[in-house]
Backbone as a ProteinNet text record, in pm:
[ID]
protein_1_A
[PRIMARY]
SYNGTIAPGGSVSFGFQANHTGNTAAPTSFTLNGSPCTTG
[TERTIARY]
-472.5	-410.8	-315.4	-246.2	-183.8	-214.6	-341.4	-405.6	-555	-563.4	-702.9	-811.6	-932	-1022.9	-1010.6	-1022.9	-1037.9	-1231.9	-1254.5	-1419.8	-1457.6	-1545.6	-1590.7	-1606.5	-1518.2	-1547	-1403.7	-1357.5	-1253.4	-1131.4	-1063.5	-915.2	-809.1	-661.2	-584.9	-453.2	-353.4	-269.6	-108.6	-42.9	109.3	187.3	320	435	545.5	664.8	784.8	888.2	999.6	1134.9	1190.4	1239.1	1299.8	1417.4	1522.6	1597.1	1592.6	1629.1	1618.9	1728.4	1777.8	1878.2	1829.4	1851.5	1845.5	1693.4	1634.8	1515.9	1428.2	1366.1	1296.2	1166.8	1148.4	997	900.6	777.7	621.4	628.9	597.5	553.4	436.8	422.4	302.6	184.1	228.3	102.5	191.4	130.2	181.1	60.2	117.8	14.4	16.7	-63.8	-20.7	-123	-13.5	-65	-197.4	-140.5	-245.7	-346.2	-355.6	-460.1	-369.4	-415.3	-407.3	-429	-358.5	-327.2	-276.9	-361.3	-339.9	-256	-168.3	-66.8	-198.8	-117	-205.4	-165.6
-1124.4	-994.4	-923.3	-858	-811.3	-675.7	-597.6	-551.6	-574.6	-734.7	-748.8	-741.9	-795.4	-713.8	-857	-813	-957.8	-878.2	-1012.3	-1017.6	-981.2	-911.9	-912.9	-1085.3	-1071.6	-1202.8	-1294.4	-1238.8	-1339.1	-1359.3	-1440	-1427.3	-1425.4	-1392.8	-1433.4	-1464.5	-1546	-1613.5	-1521.6	-1524.5	-1472.7	-1521.3	-1543.2	-1584.8	-1492.8	-1466.2	-1336.7	-1462.5	-1368	-1414.3	-1326	-1316.1	-1191.3	-1288.2	-1233.8	-1236.4	-1137.6	-1184.7	-1106.6	-1166.1	-1110.2	-1145.5	-1119.5	-1182.4	-1055.3	-1157.2	-1060	-1136.7	-1202.1	-1286.9	-1424.2	-1446.7	-1373.1	-1357.8	-1321.8	-1374.6	-1349.6	-1188.8	-1152.8	-972.5	-957.9	-900.6	-850.9	-797	-717.1	-682.8	-626	-598.6	-528.1	-495.7	-432.9	-378	-424.1	-401.1	-434.2	-321.9	-265	-137	-22.6	-46.5	47	-28.5	-144.4	-228.1	-338.6	-312.6	-418.4	-565.3	-632.1	-824.8	-878.5	-1003.3	-1061.2	-1214.4	-1249.7	-1366.5	-1509.9	-1600	-1709	-1829.5
-3360.2	-3425.8	-3307.4	-3360	-3294.8	-3188.6	-3193.4	-3123.6	-3093.5	-3068.6	-3071	-2945.4	-2884.6	-2821.6	-2699.3	-2560.1	-2502.8	-2454.2	-2504.6	-2445.2	-2295.4	-2261.9	-2130.4	-2075.7	-1912.6	-1885.7	-1946	-2045.8	-2122.7	-2019.4	-2105.1	-2048.6	-2148.2	-2122.2	-2239.7	-2149.4	-2238.1	-2180	-2261.6	-2201	-2295.2	-2172	-2265	-2195.7	-2214.7	-2162.3	-2157.2	-2064.9	-2098	-2072.3	-1938.1	-1857.2	-1739.6	-1703.8	-1699.3	-1609.8	-1518.3	-1369.6	-1232.3	-1109.4	-1035.5	-923.3	-823.6	-682.9	-569.8	-498.6	-446.4	-407.9	-487.6	-422.2	-513.6	-471.2	-349.9	-270.2	-389.7	-389.8	-429.9	-450.4	-536.3	-557.3	-436.2	-384.8	-298.9	-378.3	-490	-595.5	-705.4	-791.9	-917.2	-1025.5	-1130.5	-1223.3	-1341.2	-1461.6	-1573.6	-1677.4	-1744.9	-1764.9	-1721	-1570.8	-1468.2	-1421	-1440.8	-1375.5	-1276.2	-1159.3	-1063.1	-1121.2	-1101.5	-1118.5	-994.4	-976.9	-851.9	-914.2	-809	-834.1	-790.1	-835.8	-805	-850.5
[MASK]
++++++++++++++++++++++++++++++++++++++++

């Protein structure tokens, strides 16, 4: 559903499209909705 719930310890996958020019280095850190994320 549009606004589902992720169970504790669960995971979710999603895709997106983006265009970017310039620096192509991996980000040092980023957040999603205010929560820190890790790259891997």
